[in-house]
Phi, psi and omega in degrees: 000125173279165182295328182293333179266354178273135181252138179265131179236126179260129170266150177286123184233119179236122182243119189258132173274129186290146176280141177286147184251087182297326185292308185302311181298319179293325177293316175305312180303308180301313176300319184294317178302316176297319178297322178294317179294317177300323183294310183301318186285330177247026178285342174098358182278334183067022176082004185256144169260140186248139171233132178246136169259122179245127184286147178290137177297138175273141176297146177284151179298152187298339177291325188276349184276346181288147186287157176290144181302138177296139179294134179290144173287138181292147180293136180306327179295334180278341178262329183208149176244134185202158173249120186278129170301153191291331184270007175267140179252126181288120176236035185293138183254133184287341184257352192275183186277322180295142180283325172208156183219149181222139170265140182249156176300144179087033171059041176241170184207154174228137173221148179245119183245111181292136180240156177301154181294331174300336180271353175303325184264007176299132184304324187291325181287321181296328180300329176283342178281345184298163180299333184279340185273272186243353170078040173242156185279152177302159179289139184266000000 
């Protein structure tokens, strides 16, 4: 469309500037000042400032700063007895959560994680023992 065929239309635009509401603003300021004044009067300090001196803690001697020794991981033989198949590769990490881990052929793995005895009767754990899950019998 060329400019000669386009028609300019001016629309009446009227923007009204809102008038200040001095009464509303004044009431708001007075209420805020009263709230601050009441807070100061009833805050419970009685107009007194309190200062507390807390002694600085003394640094611990160098021998006490060392971290406690990490608990050693129990030997797998003390927790469970098993015969490892020949084609399983031991990949147990000394710092990990699992007591022992094995890689199996076909990109699979097996890990044993010790749980507290109170978890043995947990229904969620028992659900994995059912034949449809992993096929081992329930704890007697």
